[in-house]
N, C-alpha and C positions, 0 to 999 in steps of 0.2 A: 619499773612498773608503777601501774595507776592503781591506788585502792578508792575505794570510798566510804567517806566517814559516817559514822552510825546515822549524822543527819539528811546524809546523801541518802541513806538505806530508808529512811523516814520517806524523804521529798520524792525520789524516784520509786518506790515501790507501789503495790497496786491500794495501798491506804492512804495516801497523799491527801492534803486537803488545799484547795484554792489557794487560801492565802499562803500554802507552804511553797506551792507550784510558782506562785507570781513573784518569789524571792528565792531561787535556786541558791543554795550554797555551794562552793567550789568545790574540785576535786582536791585530794591530798596527794601532790606530785611525789612518786619516789623512784630512786632507781632510773633503768633505761630509759624508756619513754620520757621522763622528765627533762633527761640530759638534751633534748633535741630543742624542740620549741613548745615549752609547757604552755603557756596562754592559747595556742590555736589547737593543741592538740588537746587539751582541757575542754577547752569548748565543743571540738569533733566528738566528744565522748560523751560528753552533756547532752548533746542533741540528739545525739543516738541513743542515750537511754531516756530521753524524754518521749519518744515515741514508741522504742520497742521493750518490752518487759524481758525478753528473754535474747540476751546476745554477748559475745565475747570476742577479744581481738586476740592475735597471733603475732610473734614475731617473724623475722625470716627464717627462724629454724622451726616453726610448726608450733610452737610452745606458749601457752594459753597466758597472756599478761596482764589482762583484766576482765572483769564478768560486771555485768549488772547486779544490783542486791536481790531483785527475784529470782534470779535463776543460782546465786549463791546460796539462796533460801532453801531450793529445792534438795541440796543434799547433796551435791555430786561428789562421786567417787574420786575425782581426781580436781585439785583446788588449781589455785593461779601459779604458774610455773611450771605445770605438767605437759608433758605431749598431747597436743589437741587429740589424737588419735586414742588417748587414754579416756577422753569425755564422751567422743563419738567414733566407735570403735570402726564403722564403716571409712573413715579418712586415712585408716591405715591402708587400705586398697585402692588409695589413690583416686577416689573416685570424687572429685570438684574441687580437690585442694589448690591444686597446682594453677588449675586453669579459671578458677573463680566460676561464678554462674550459681546454678540451684542444685542440690541435691534435694530429690524428692521424697525418699524414702530412708529412712536414718534411725538411727537408736541412741538416746539420751541416756547414758549409764549413771546412775545413783547408788547409794551405800547402798541400800534396801531393795532398790528395785529397776525395772529399767522402763523408759517411754518411746514411743513412737512418733518420731520427730520429722519436718522439712527443715533443711537448710537452705540459706541463700547468702551468699559470699559477696561482699559488698570491699571494694577498694577506694581508699581515700588518700590525695595528694596531700597532705598537712605541712607547710614549709619544708618543701623541698623533696618530704619523704615520703614513702606510701605507708599506709597502715590498712591490715585486712582484717575484717572484722567479719563473724558468723551471726546470722539472725536466726535465732531458732523459733518455730512455729508446733508447739506440741499439741498433736490431733485431739487429744483428751481435754484440752484446755480451750479450745476454740472451733467448736463443731460447727459455728455457722458459716461461718467462713466470707465474710461482708455483711450483706442484706439479710436482716433476721429471717428465717424460713417458717412465716407463719401462714395461717389464712388470708388469703388476699395477696400474699407478696407477687404473683406473678402479673395482675393488676399493677399493682405500684411499680414494679420494674418498666410495665408499658406506658404508664405515665411518667416516669421519670425521664424513660428514652426520649421522649418526645417534649420534654424541655428545653427549654433555651437557654436555662442555666446548666452550668457543669455541676455534675454530682459525681460523688467519690464514696466509697463505703469501705473503710478498713475494721477487722475483728481485733479482738481484743489483745491479739498480740503486735498489731501494727500492720499486718498483712494486708493487701489490695484485693478485695472483693469482690468489686463493681465498680464501674466507671460506664456512665454513659456517652453518647458518642458527642455531645456538646465539651465535656471534660475533654476528651482526645482532640476535638479542633480548639480548644483553647490553649492545652497545653502542648500539642505537638506530638504527644505520647500516643502509639496504638492501644487499644484496649488488649488487645492479645498480649503486648508487650506489660502491661500493668497488672493483670491479675495474676495473684498468687504470688507478685513482687513485694518486698518490703517497703513501707512507705519512704523509708529513708533514700531506697532508689531515686524515687521522685524528686525528694528534697534535695539531693546530691544536683541535680538540673535546674531545679527551682528553688534557692534558699529561703524564698519569699514566703512560700509555704510552710515553714516551719513551724510556725506557732499553730496554724491551723488542723495540720495532720498529728501535733505532739498530745501529750496526756494532761497540757496545761488548758482550762477552759478559758476560751476568747469570749472577752466582753464586749459584746455587737459586732460590727461591722469593722473588718480590716479593709485598707486602701493599699495595694501594689500595683507596680509594674510589672508586666510578664511579657517577655520574648515569645512569640507562637509559631515555633515551627512550621506549623500545617499553613502559616499564614506568610510565608515568604520573609519569615525571622521580625514581621513588625511587631512593634511593642505595645502591646494594650495595656489600657488601664482597666484593672478589674477589681470589685470589690470580693472580700474573704469572708465566708463564716463558717463556723463550725459548733456541730453539736452531738450530742452522745446518744449512740441507739440503744434505745430501751428496751426490753421487752415486755409484754402483759404484765408481768408477775415481778416486773421491778428487775430483773436481773440486767446488769449491764452486757450490751451484745458487741460494742464496739462504737465508732462515731461515723460521722458523715461531716463530708465537707461541700460545700458549694461555692462555687465560681461563677460570678455575674460579669456580663462584659459592660463596664461604664465609661469606655474610650468615649462613645459622643457626648456622653453627661459631662464627661470631664472636661472634653474639648469643648463645649458650650460655656462651662464655669471658669475654663481660662480666658475666654477670649471676654466674657463679662468681666472677671479681674481687670481682663488688659483694658477694657473700655472705661471702667471707675477708675483705673489710673491714669489714664488719659485726663479724664475728665475733672481728675483732683489736680491734676497740674494744669488745666486749663486757668480751672478757678481761682489757683495760686498764682498763675501769673496774671490774670484779667485784674483780680483783686490789687495787684502789686499797680500795674499800669494804671489803674483808676485813682490811686493816691496822687500823682503827679497834678491832675488838674483839678482833684479836690480842695490841694492845698493851694493853690492859685486864687478857685473861688472863695475860701474863707478867710483868706489873707486879704487880697482886694476888698471884700466886704468890710474886714476890720476896719483898713485903711480911709476906706469911703466913708465910715462913720466917725472914726477920730479925726479926718481932716476937713470933712467936709459937713460934717451933721448939723451945725447950729444953721446952716443953710436951708438945710432939707424940712418938708413940711412934714406934718402928721402921716400923713400917706405914703408918702418915702420911707419914713421911717420905718410902717408897717411892712413896706416891701421889704426891706432891707432885713429885718426880722424875720420875715420866712424864706428870706435867700440863706441867712446864716442857721435856721433850725433844719433845712433840707438839708444843708451842708454837714452839719453835725449826726443826722440821720443816717446820711449815706456814708460818714465816717463808719458808725456804727454798725452799720450793713457789713462794710467792708470788712471791719475786724471779725465779725460774727461769719463770714463766707470761708475766712484765712481760716478760723478757728476748727470750723467742720472739715475744711480739706484737709487739714493734720491732724485731726483725732484718729484717722487708721493709720498713718504714715508715721508715726512715733509710736513703738512696742510700749505697752503697758506693763509697769511693775507692781504687781497687785502683793500685797501682806496685809494681815491684820492692823488695820488702823483704828486709835480712837477719834471717834468724829467730833468730841468737845471742842477741840480748839478749832477743827474746820469751821465749824458751826460759829463759834466766838468771833472770829475773824470776819466772818461774813455778816455777822449782826452788827460789827464795828462796821466794818462799811458802809452797811446801809443804813446805819444811824440817823443823818441829816433826812432821808426821803421817809423813814419810819415816822420821825416826829414833825415833818410837814403834813402826815397826813394822819397822825394821831393814831397810829397802828401799833397794835402789840404784839410782838414776836417771841412764842414761847416755846422753849428750847428742851428737849428732856433733858433729867435732872442726871443721871446715871445710865447713859445709852450703851448697848453693847457694842464691841468691836466689830469692824466691819471689816469683810475682804475683798480690797478693792485697791486702784493705784488712786495714792494721794489727789493727784491734782485734777485726777477724773470725778475723784468723789467731791472737790470743791467746786467744778463746774455743774453736777449734778445740784448739787444744794442751792449756788450762785442761781442758775438760771431758774430753777423751780420756785424758792422764795420771790425773787426780781420778778418774776411773771405773774406769781400772786398779787404782791405789791402793785403792779402796773392793771392788772386785768379785774379786781375784786371789786372795781365800784366804790360806792361811798355806803356802806351800812353804817347804822348809829354808832358802834363800838365795834370798828376793824380788828380785825385778831387773825393771826397766821400762826400755824401753830406746826411743829415739825416732831415727827415720831420714827422711830427707828426699829423693827424688830426681827427675831429671825423665823423663817418656816420652813420646816423641810430641810432642804440642803440649799438655802438661800437666804441673803438678807435682804429685807423688805424698808425701804424707803419712803416717807408720806411727807406731803406738805400739803395741810389744810386749810381752808380758808374759809370764813362766813359772808363773803361776798355774791356777787352776780351767778356765780356757778356756770355750767357752758351748754348749751344746747347739745341732746342727744345724736342729732345730726352734724356737729361739729366736734364729735369726742376723738375719729379717728383722722379728719383733716388736720387740726391744728398742730399735730406732730409733723407736719411735713414743712418743708424750706418754705420760707416766705408766706405763710398761712397763719391766718388770725381769726379768731372767733368773731362771727357775726355780731354780737352785741361788746366787742370788746370797746373799754374807754380808752383805748390809746391810739384811736382813731383822731382822737380832738386833742391828744398831746402829741401825737407826731414822731414820738420817741422810740417805738418799738420794730425792730427789724423783722420780725415774724422768724428770726432763727432760733430761739433759745429751746424750744422745744424738740427742734430736729436734732440738737446738737445732744440733749438728753437722751433721747433713743438712740441714736447712733453710740453712745457712751453706754447706755443698756445692753447694746446687740455686741460689743467688745466685750464684755463679762457674761457671755451667753447667759442674759436676762430680757426684759423687755420693759416698755415704759407705757402706764395707760392714766385715765381718768376716769373718776367716778362721781355720782353727786348730780343736782339738777339746780337749776336757775334759784329754786326758792331756799335751797339751804348751803348754798356754796359748792365750791368745789376740792376734790380730793386726791392729788397727783401721786402715782403709785410708780417706783421703780423697783426692780428685783434684783439682782445681782448674785450669781450661782459661787456656791462655793467651791470652785475647781480651779 
């Protein structure tokens, strides 16, 4: 026999909170049902109780062996272990119990009174065993039966009937009161078959709809794949959402479930992901293929300078310098291409990271360049921890500080300052300089691959590959964040990266 603990009674009752619903405690197994397949049976009963307030299960002899907390709280004249006919007298006449189905008019016997009810029988095959559950709708508890009957309800039904999205309305006991034609098409169920039936009947055929029809609030959109019988059994991709139905006075009348066919959208996304994967593989292959001739170019240039340098004139040495500089630039570009292509391939492992060691490492690596340009790098004294992947965090700061050092120009007292702060549900990284700044028309373009600001000083030095900011933006996107730049050509540039804390 299965009983619910006190914690379950709070969780599955009418007063449960959203936080409690998100972390349901387990049922406490005892006796007969627990001896079969406890985990599977436990889940089946929890799913049933998540959707329906009033339900009980029977064993093969027609005895009650489990009931929901709300049903127990009504004060039944017969509790668990009693014959089901003692709870619902009409069952003694054999109406519906043996064959399953629906019992539209029956009576629920309580200690002090009786209530008119409707009963639906659900059979579930769990671990090779058959479980039988009676799901009750108490007439006095759910007078609306689906869409709330308020002024304008007929117009609302007319609008929903012509909606391309599937709409399902449940009453407070979890019985289906309304389904539009789109829902019928998407699920393969006829409306006549759905109306008046418990939602658990629908979930038994489409388990992916469990969260949407249950008492648990859905946070945003859920995506699932559903086989639609009305469309030849083809699998469709659907977005599923659910909202409570609230009457004007604030009373809850049930909930509405919405299905949207996103098959074509998902197919386009899948194609884009496939093309993107092909492009990343192509970049990876090309980058490696470029390495072989590049090594030869730089190697022969070195040998030429070493073996024949004394016989070359100034012009020849200038040409040789240009060859070596172009080779090193191409080597840097190849490295950046490989880095960009691999960012999405390796899963990010996010955790709370102290950014101080990362910044100290970058400062040490850039020390020769900072001293050569007489540039001060100001780091925060006690920065907050950042929820990120450590390798990606290093790449962000390395690229942003390197970008500032490369493109800030030659101010009288060059300074690069790093700042980290929290804003809402995200961490924000900032690298600012007092140099040339970025023109408004360049602010979006410079985050694209191979792009540089028009006023870039790197053109004279030939070192920038134009990939650093593209790498930063892609890493930000993987952290559900973004990258952008502020400032103007007179007050320097401030580059920002936001990283979501989730």
